[in-house]
MMTF fields as JSON, N, C-alpha, C and O atoms, coordinates in Angstrom:
{
  "mmtfVersion": "1.0.0",
  "mmtfProducer": "UNKNOWN",
  "numBonds": 331,
  "numAtoms": 332,
  "numGroups": 83,
  "numChains": 1,
  "numModels": 1,
  "chainsPerModel": [1],
  "groupsPerChain": [83],
  "chainIdList": ["A"],
  "bondAtomList": [4, 2, 8, 6, 12, 10, 16, 14, 20, 18, 24, 22, 28, 26, 32, 30, 36, 34, 40, 38, 44, 42, 48, 46, 52, 50, 56, 54, 60, 58, 64, 62, 68, 66, 72, 70, 76, 74, 80, 78, 84, 82, 88, 86, 92, 90, 96, 94, 100, 98, 104, 102, 108, 106, 112, 110, 116, 114, 120, 118, 124, 122, 128, 126, 132, 130, 136, 134, 140, 138, 144, 142, 148, 146, 152, 150, 156, 154, 160, 158, 164, 162, 168, 166, 172, 170, 176, 174, 180, 178, 184, 182, 188, 186, 192, 190, 196, 194, 200, 198, 204, 202, 208, 206, 212, 210, 216, 214, 220, 218, 224, 222, 228, 226, 232, 230, 236, 234, 240, 238, 244, 242, 248, 246, 252, 250, 256, 254, 260, 258, 264, 262, 268, 266, 272, 270, 276, 274, 280, 278, 284, 282, 288, 286, 292, 290, 296, 294, 300, 298, 304, 302, 308, 306, 312, 310, 316, 314, 320, 318, 324, 322, 328, 326],
  "bondOrderList": [1, 1, 1, 1, 1, 1, 1, 1, 1, 1, 1, 1, 1, 1, 1, 1, 1, 1, 1, 1, 1, 1, 1, 1, 1, 1, 1, 1, 1, 1, 1, 1, 1, 1, 1, 1, 1, 1, 1, 1, 1, 1, 1, 1, 1, 1, 1, 1, 1, 1, 1, 1, 1, 1, 1, 1, 1, 1, 1, 1, 1, 1, 1, 1, 1, 1, 1, 1, 1, 1, 1, 1, 1, 1, 1, 1, 1, 1, 1, 1, 1, 1],
  "groupList": [{"groupName": "MET", "atomNameList": ["N", "CA", "C", "O"], "elementList": ["N", "C", "C", "O"], "formalChargeList": [0, 0, 0, 0], "bondAtomList": [1, 0, 2, 1, 3, 2], "bondOrderList": [1, 1, 2], "singleLetterCode": "M", "chemCompType": "L-PEPTIDE LINKING"}, {"groupName": "GLN", "atomNameList": ["N", "CA", "C", "O"], "elementList": ["N", "C", "C", "O"], "formalChargeList": [0, 0, 0, 0], "bondAtomList": [1, 0, 2, 1, 3, 2], "bondOrderList": [1, 1, 2], "singleLetterCode": "Q", "chemCompType": "L-PEPTIDE LINKING"}, {"groupName": "LEU", "atomNameList": ["N", "CA", "C", "O"], "elementList": ["N", "C", "C", "O"], "formalChargeList": [0, 0, 0, 0], "bondAtomList": [1, 0, 2, 1, 3, 2], "bondOrderList": [1, 1, 2], "singleLetterCode": "L", "chemCompType": "L-PEPTIDE LINKING"}, {"groupName": "VAL", "atomNameList": ["N", "CA", "C", "O"], "elementList": ["N", "C", "C", "O"], "formalChargeList": [0, 0, 0, 0], "bondAtomList": [1, 0, 2, 1, 3, 2], "bondOrderList": [1, 1, 2], "singleLetterCode": "V", "chemCompType": "L-PEPTIDE LINKING"}, {"groupName": "TYR", "atomNameList": ["N", "CA", "C", "O"], "elementList": ["N", "C", "C", "O"], "formalChargeList": [0, 0, 0, 0], "bondAtomList": [1, 0, 2, 1, 3, 2], "bondOrderList": [1, 1, 2], "singleLetterCode": "Y", "chemCompType": "L-PEPTIDE LINKING"}, {"groupName": "THR", "atomNameList": ["N", "CA", "C", "O"], "elementList": ["N", "C", "C", "O"], "formalChargeList": [0, 0, 0, 0], "bondAtomList": [1, 0, 2, 1, 3, 2], "bondOrderList": [1, 1, 2], "singleLetterCode": "T", "chemCompType": "L-PEPTIDE LINKING"}, {"groupName": "CYS", "atomNameList": ["N", "CA", "C", "O"], "elementList": ["N", "C", "C", "O"], "formalChargeList": [0, 0, 0, 0], "bondAtomList": [1, 0, 2, 1, 3, 2], "bondOrderList": [1, 1, 2], "singleLetterCode": "C", "chemCompType": "L-PEPTIDE LINKING"}, {"groupName": "GLU", "atomNameList": ["N", "CA", "C", "O"], "elementList": ["N", "C", "C", "O"], "formalChargeList": [0, 0, 0, 0], "bondAtomList": [1, 0, 2, 1, 3, 2], "bondOrderList": [1, 1, 2], "singleLetterCode": "E", "chemCompType": "L-PEPTIDE LINKING"}, {"groupName": "ALA", "atomNameList": ["N", "CA", "C", "O"], "elementList": ["N", "C", "C", "O"], "formalChargeList": [0, 0, 0, 0], "bondAtomList": [1, 0, 2, 1, 3, 2], "bondOrderList": [1, 1, 2], "singleLetterCode": "A", "chemCompType": "L-PEPTIDE LINKING"}, {"groupName": "ASN", "atomNameList": ["N", "CA", "C", "O"], "elementList": ["N", "C", "C", "O"], "formalChargeList": [0, 0, 0, 0], "bondAtomList": [1, 0, 2, 1, 3, 2], "bondOrderList": [1, 1, 2], "singleLetterCode": "N", "chemCompType": "L-PEPTIDE LINKING"}, {"groupName": "PHE", "atomNameList": ["N", "CA", "C", "O"], "elementList": ["N", "C", "C", "O"], "formalChargeList": [0, 0, 0, 0], "bondAtomList": [1, 0, 2, 1, 3, 2], "bondOrderList": [1, 1, 2], "singleLetterCode": "F", "chemCompType": "L-PEPTIDE LINKING"}, {"groupName": "ILE", "atomNameList": ["N", "CA", "C", "O"], "elementList": ["N", "C", "C", "O"], "formalChargeList": [0, 0, 0, 0], "bondAtomList": [1, 0, 2, 1, 3, 2], "bondOrderList": [1, 1, 2], "singleLetterCode": "I", "chemCompType": "L-PEPTIDE LINKING"}, {"groupName": "ARG", "atomNameList": ["N", "CA", "C", "O"], "elementList": ["N", "C", "C", "O"], "formalChargeList": [0, 0, 0, 0], "bondAtomList": [1, 0, 2, 1, 3, 2], "bondOrderList": [1, 1, 2], "singleLetterCode": "R", "chemCompType": "L-PEPTIDE LINKING"}, {"groupName": "GLY", "atomNameList": ["N", "CA", "C", "O"], "elementList": ["N", "C", "C", "O"], "formalChargeList": [0, 0, 0, 0], "bondAtomList": [1, 0, 2, 1, 3, 2], "bondOrderList": [1, 1, 2], "singleLetterCode": "G", "chemCompType": "PEPTIDE LINKING"}, {"groupName": "HIS", "atomNameList": ["N", "CA", "C", "O"], "elementList": ["N", "C", "C", "O"], "formalChargeList": [0, 0, 0, 0], "bondAtomList": [1, 0, 2, 1, 3, 2], "bondOrderList": [1, 1, 2], "singleLetterCode": "H", "chemCompType": "L-PEPTIDE LINKING"}, {"groupName": "LYS", "atomNameList": ["N", "CA", "C", "O"], "elementList": ["N", "C", "C", "O"], "formalChargeList": [0, 0, 0, 0], "bondAtomList": [1, 0, 2, 1, 3, 2], "bondOrderList": [1, 1, 2], "singleLetterCode": "K", "chemCompType": "L-PEPTIDE LINKING"}, {"groupName": "ASP", "atomNameList": ["N", "CA", "C", "O"], "elementList": ["N", "C", "C", "O"], "formalChargeList": [0, 0, 0, 0], "bondAtomList": [1, 0, 2, 1, 3, 2], "bondOrderList": [1, 1, 2], "singleLetterCode": "D", "chemCompType": "L-PEPTIDE LINKING"}, {"groupName": "SER", "atomNameList": ["N", "CA", "C", "O"], "elementList": ["N", "C", "C", "O"], "formalChargeList": [0, 0, 0, 0], "bondAtomList": [1, 0, 2, 1, 3, 2], "bondOrderList": [1, 1, 2], "singleLetterCode": "S", "chemCompType": "L-PEPTIDE LINKING"}, {"groupName": "PRO", "atomNameList": ["N", "CA", "C", "O"], "elementList": ["N", "C", "C", "O"], "formalChargeList": [0, 0, 0, 0], "bondAtomList": [1, 0, 2, 1, 3, 2], "bondOrderList": [1, 1, 2], "singleLetterCode": "P", "chemCompType": "L-PEPTIDE LINKING"}, {"groupName": "TRP", "atomNameList": ["N", "CA", "C", "O"], "elementList": ["N", "C", "C", "O"], "formalChargeList": [0, 0, 0, 0], "bondAtomList": [1, 0, 2, 1, 3, 2], "bondOrderList": [1, 1, 2], "singleLetterCode": "W", "chemCompType": "L-PEPTIDE LINKING"}],
  "groupTypeList": [0, 1, 2, 3, 2, 4, 5, 5, 1, 4, 6, 1, 2, 6, 7, 7, 8, 7, 9, 10, 11, 4, 12, 1, 2, 7, 13, 14, 14, 4, 1, 2, 15, 2, 3, 16, 11, 17, 16, 17, 16, 7, 2, 0, 8, 12, 4, 8, 11, 12, 11, 18, 3, 2, 13, 10, 7, 2, 16, 17, 8, 8, 7, 2, 16, 19, 18, 10, 16, 8, 9, 1, 2, 2, 13, 10, 11, 15, 9, 2, 13, 7, 16],
  "groupIdList": [1, 2, 3, 4, 5, 6, 7, 8, 9, 10, 11, 12, 13, 14, 15, 16, 17, 18, 19, 20, 21, 22, 23, 24, 25, 26, 27, 28, 29, 30, 31, 32, 33, 34, 35, 36, 37, 38, 39, 40, 41, 42, 43, 44, 45, 46, 47, 48, 49, 50, 51, 52, 53, 54, 55, 56, 57, 58, 59, 60, 61, 62, 63, 64, 65, 66, 67, 68, 69, 70, 71, 72, 73, 74, 75, 76, 77, 78, 79, 80, 81, 82, 83],
  "secStructList": [7, 3, 3, 3, 3, 3, 3, 7, 6, 6, 7, 2, 2, 2, 2, 2, 2, 2, 2, 2, 2, 2, 2, 2, 6, 6, 6, 1, 1, 7, 3, 3, 3, 3, 3, 3, 4, 4, 4, 7, 2, 2, 2, 2, 2, 2, 2, 6, 6, 6, 7, 1, 3, 3, 3, 3, 6, 6, 3, 3, 3, 3, 3, 3, 3, 1, 1, 7, 7, 2, 2, 2, 2, 2, 2, 2, 2, 2, 2, 2, 6, 7, 7],
  "xCoordList": [147.365, 148.66, 148.857, 148.025, 149.922, 150.132, 151.279, 152.448, 150.933, 151.902, 152.042, 151.144, 153.285, 153.649, 154.102, 154.942, 153.551, 153.918, 154.658, 154.035, 155.939, 156.646, 156.465, 156.712, 156.035, 155.52, 155.816, 156.465, 155.384, 155.3, 154.268, 153.841, 153.946, 152.937, 153.397, 154.59, 152.426, 152.667, 153.56, 154.287, 153.519, 154.373, 153.445, 152.674, 153.433, 152.578, 152.851, 151.925, 154.125, 154.455, 153.972, 153.692, 153.907, 153.436, 151.943, 151.467, 151.18, 149.705, 149.441, 148.537, 150.274, 150.069, 150.313, 149.522, 151.373, 151.663, 150.498, 149.961, 150.088, 148.989, 147.735, 147.147, 147.369, 146.193, 146.353, 145.459, 147.529, 147.821, 147.748, 147.127, 148.327, 148.267, 146.814, 146.416, 146.055, 144.666, 143.924, 143.144, 144.184, 143.42, 143.903, 143.079, 145.206, 145.682, 145.343, 145.179, 145.236, 145.065, 143.601, 143.298, 142.728, 141.274, 140.835, 141.121, 140.187, 139.745, 140.66, 140.286, 141.988, 142.961, 142.846, 142.306, 143.351, 143.377, 144.68, 145.742, 144.541, 145.756, 145.271, 144.126, 146.191, 146.016, 147.197, 148.313, 147.0, 148.084, 148.136, 147.205, 149.404, 149.666, 150.569, 151.651, 150.11, 150.953, 151.941, 151.5, 153.187, 154.108, 154.854, 155.592, 154.603, 155.212, 156.677, 156.956, 157.561, 159.02, 159.49, 160.535, 158.706, 159.214, 159.028, 159.455, 158.409, 158.18, 159.477, 159.549, 160.421, 161.522, 162.83, 162.876, 163.827, 165.116, 165.744, 166.436, 165.495, 166.017, 165.346, 165.996, 164.015, 163.254, 163.665, 163.796, 163.89, 164.287, 165.582, 165.715, 166.582, 167.862, 167.754, 168.509, 166.822, 166.723, 165.958, 166.325, 164.957, 164.001, 163.831, 163.048, 164.481, 164.32, 164.257, 163.334, 165.163, 165.244, 164.649, 164.677, 164.116, 163.608, 162.104, 161.568, 161.371, 159.902, 159.231, 159.69, 158.185, 157.474, 158.083, 158.523, 158.088, 158.614, 157.667, 157.251, 157.301, 156.402, 157.209, 158.209, 156.798, 157.417, 156.397, 155.191, 156.917, 156.102, 156.461, 157.627, 155.442, 155.716, 156.523, 157.314, 156.355, 157.074, 158.438, 159.173, 158.788, 160.092, 160.658, 160.323, 161.553, 162.067, 162.948, 163.213, 163.424, 164.307, 163.523, 164.091, 162.196, 161.39, 160.888, 160.019, 161.377, 160.928, 160.781, 161.444, 159.953, 159.673, 159.659, 158.781, 160.666, 160.684, 159.751, 159.566, 159.171, 158.358, 159.283, 160.321, 159.009, 157.732, 157.788, 158.854, 156.6, 156.465, 155.126, 154.192, 155.055, 153.871, 153.016, 153.39, 151.899, 151.086, 151.79, 151.624, 152.566, 153.278, 154.345, 154.573, 154.969, 156.018, 155.386, 155.877, 154.305, 153.601, 153.093, 153.268, 152.472, 151.867, 153.008, 152.914, 154.102, 155.246, 155.907, 156.377, 155.933, 156.484, 155.648, 156.179, 154.36, 153.482, 153.537, 153.541, 153.578, 153.715, 155.056, 155.075, 156.163, 157.37, 157.417, 158.226, 156.439, 156.312, 155.605, 155.62, 154.995, 154.261, 152.955, 152.452, 152.374, 151.195, 149.932, 148.833, 150.074, 148.875, 148.69, 147.753],
  "yCoordList": [228.456, 228.094, 226.656, 225.776, 226.444, 225.208, 224.428, 224.797, 223.385, 222.473, 221.339, 221.006, 220.722, 219.62, 218.498, 218.712, 217.248, 216.057, 215.159, 214.651, 214.963, 214.062, 212.658, 212.363, 211.765, 210.498, 209.456, 209.811, 208.268, 207.357, 206.205, 206.05, 205.498, 204.388, 203.376, 203.133, 202.802, 201.71, 202.098, 201.273, 203.421, 203.968, 204.116, 205.075, 203.301, 203.399, 204.639, 205.259, 205.023, 206.241, 207.558, 208.578, 207.418, 208.53, 208.679, 209.811, 207.612, 207.555, 208.162, 208.974, 207.721, 208.213, 209.794, 210.551, 210.23, 211.697, 212.385, 213.337, 211.976, 212.588, 212.76, 213.837, 211.646, 211.698, 212.706, 213.483, 212.614, 213.49, 214.909, 215.708, 215.318, 216.625, 217.107, 218.173, 216.284, 216.654, 216.902, 217.846, 216.05, 216.194, 217.499, 218.273, 217.751, 218.833, 220.186, 221.169, 220.251, 221.473, 221.74, 222.666, 220.877, 221.037, 222.466, 222.905, 223.155, 224.48, 225.566, 226.738, 225.187, 226.2, 226.284, 225.395, 227.347, 227.582, 227.062, 227.671, 225.855, 225.223, 224.205, 223.755, 223.859, 222.775, 221.834, 222.311, 220.534, 219.633, 218.901, 218.221, 219.102, 218.444, 217.236, 217.367, 216.024, 214.865, 214.728, 214.761, 214.587, 214.393, 213.062, 212.858, 212.171, 210.876, 210.933, 211.191, 210.7, 210.886, 209.859, 210.045, 208.771, 207.718, 208.221, 207.552, 209.365, 209.847, 210.724, 211.161, 210.924, 211.8, 211.179, 210.756, 211.134, 210.664, 211.624, 211.221, 212.915, 213.967, 213.849, 213.925, 213.659, 213.562, 212.261, 212.266, 211.122, 209.883, 210.066, 209.65, 210.727, 210.937, 211.752, 211.493, 212.778, 213.677, 213.105, 213.43, 212.306, 211.965, 210.492, 210.134, 209.637, 208.142, 207.64, 206.903, 207.993, 207.452, 208.41, 208.123, 209.515, 210.539, 210.554, 210.978, 210.094, 210.299, 209.649, 208.655, 210.25, 211.482, 212.732, 212.847, 213.659, 215.039, 216.141, 216.214, 216.995, 218.098, 219.284, 219.628, 219.919, 221.084, 222.21, 222.055, 223.314, 224.424, 224.65, 224.743, 224.727, 224.77, 226.057, 225.989, 227.181, 228.377, 228.531, 229.466, 227.638, 227.677, 226.281, 225.532, 225.957, 224.615, 224.294, 223.116, 225.292, 225.03, 224.742, 224.257, 225.038, 224.834, 223.425, 223.086, 222.593, 221.195, 220.743, 221.274, 219.797, 219.256, 217.765, 217.234, 217.03, 215.503, 214.923, 215.439, 213.779, 212.974, 212.122, 211.691, 211.854, 212.219, 213.605, 214.097, 214.264, 215.543, 215.544, 214.845, 216.397, 216.436, 217.726, 218.448, 217.966, 219.101, 220.446, 221.352, 220.563, 221.803, 222.057, 223.193, 221.007, 221.237, 221.555, 222.395, 220.888, 221.293, 222.636, 223.346, 223.086, 224.457, 225.521, 226.574, 225.153, 225.994, 226.164, 227.244, 225.046, 225.076, 225.999, 226.758, 225.91, 226.759, 228.232, 229.14, 228.451, 229.807, 230.442, 231.61, 229.675, 230.176, 230.601, 231.409, 229.95, 230.344, 231.644, 232.255, 232.051, 233.382, 233.295, 234.294, 232.037, 231.882, 231.655, 231.58, 231.547, 231.175, 232.164, 232.043],
  "zCoordList": [87.358, 87.645, 87.04, 87.264, 86.305, 85.656, 86.407, 86.297, 87.141, 87.765, 86.809, 86.035, 86.9, 86.027, 86.915, 87.788, 86.717, 87.493, 86.483, 85.551, 86.65, 85.872, 86.342, 87.511, 85.457, 85.886, 84.754, 83.77, 84.871, 83.802, 84.163, 85.307, 83.199, 83.381, 84.423, 84.601, 85.095, 86.118, 87.211, 87.764, 87.559, 88.721, 89.887, 89.877, 90.862, 92.009, 92.804, 93.327, 92.908, 93.651, 92.975, 93.604, 91.609, 90.79, 90.979, 91.061, 91.052, 91.287, 92.716, 92.912, 93.679, 95.044, 95.014, 95.576, 94.376, 94.361, 93.679, 94.245, 92.539, 91.788, 92.664, 92.763, 93.283, 94.125, 95.344, 95.68, 95.939, 97.086, 96.621, 97.322, 95.493, 95.008, 94.808, 95.279, 94.099, 93.878, 95.234, 95.357, 96.217, 97.551, 98.215, 98.703, 98.241, 98.937, 98.313, 99.035, 96.99, 96.3, 95.868, 95.115, 96.392, 96.005, 96.395, 97.509, 95.551, 95.788, 95.448, 95.496, 95.066, 94.603, 93.126, 92.467, 92.616, 91.159, 90.614, 90.74, 89.974, 89.413, 88.4, 88.424, 87.505, 86.589, 86.802, 87.003, 86.767, 86.934, 85.628, 85.196, 84.967, 83.755, 83.989, 84.56, 83.534, 83.721, 82.466, 81.318, 82.728, 81.621, 81.83, 82.794, 80.849, 80.84, 80.377, 79.206, 81.27, 80.918, 79.86, 79.236, 79.664, 78.69, 77.265, 76.323, 77.084, 75.771, 75.284, 74.135, 76.2, 75.877, 76.435, 77.591, 75.646, 76.166, 77.143, 78.078, 76.915, 77.836, 79.233, 80.275, 79.187, 80.473, 81.106, 82.33, 80.429, 81.007, 81.764, 82.915, 81.065, 81.63, 82.88, 83.818, 82.973, 83.989, 85.176, 86.305, 85.019, 85.996, 86.244, 87.125, 85.561, 85.598, 87.008, 87.355, 87.795, 89.215, 90.19, 91.387, 89.781, 90.697, 90.789, 91.812, 89.731, 89.647, 90.878, 91.441, 91.22, 90.639, 91.152, 92.296, 90.256, 90.518, 90.159, 89.003, 91.063, 90.716, 90.264, 90.894, 89.184, 88.718, 88.369, 88.557, 87.869, 87.529, 86.037, 85.653, 85.269, 83.771, 83.38, 82.44, 84.046, 83.601, 84.28, 83.963, 85.204, 85.794, 85.944, 86.862, 84.975, 84.877, 86.069, 86.309, 86.842, 87.958, 89.22, 90.199, 89.222, 90.418, 90.441, 89.638, 91.301, 91.413, 92.802, 93.693, 93.039, 94.352, 94.173, 93.492, 94.803, 94.647, 95.705, 96.808, 95.256, 96.077, 96.997, 96.496, 98.236, 98.932, 99.489, 99.86, 99.554, 100.182, 100.869, 100.476, 101.967, 102.693, 102.279, 101.355, 102.979, 102.645, 102.817, 102.0, 103.874, 104.197, 103.125, 102.709, 102.705, 101.652, 100.326, 99.571, 100.048, 98.77, 98.799, 97.809, 99.832, 99.895, 99.869, 99.237, 100.615, 100.562, 99.215, 98.857, 98.46, 97.119, 96.22, 95.409, 96.388, 95.546, 96.002, 95.171, 97.262, 97.782, 97.298, 96.911, 97.322, 96.812, 95.326, 94.869, 94.614, 93.259, 93.084, 92.015, 94.138, 94.115, 93.379, 92.866, 93.321, 92.541, 93.377, 92.826, 94.673, 95.482, 96.579, 97.369]
}
């Protein structure tokens, strides 16, 4: 499963979210791809004030905004039908 974390450099909340995701999903089959929104004007317009945002690479409509807890994270993945 390919999860996407929209982030940017020097974002403390993004680092917190990344670490949290890795801890919560340890032992699950997934890959976390970090996407730096500063590399794209479109992503900057969409996520500039929202990051970090967790998404699913195959479904651009599936997103989970930070902050989220373990139950919300696992529910998000379960709703994707991937876990």
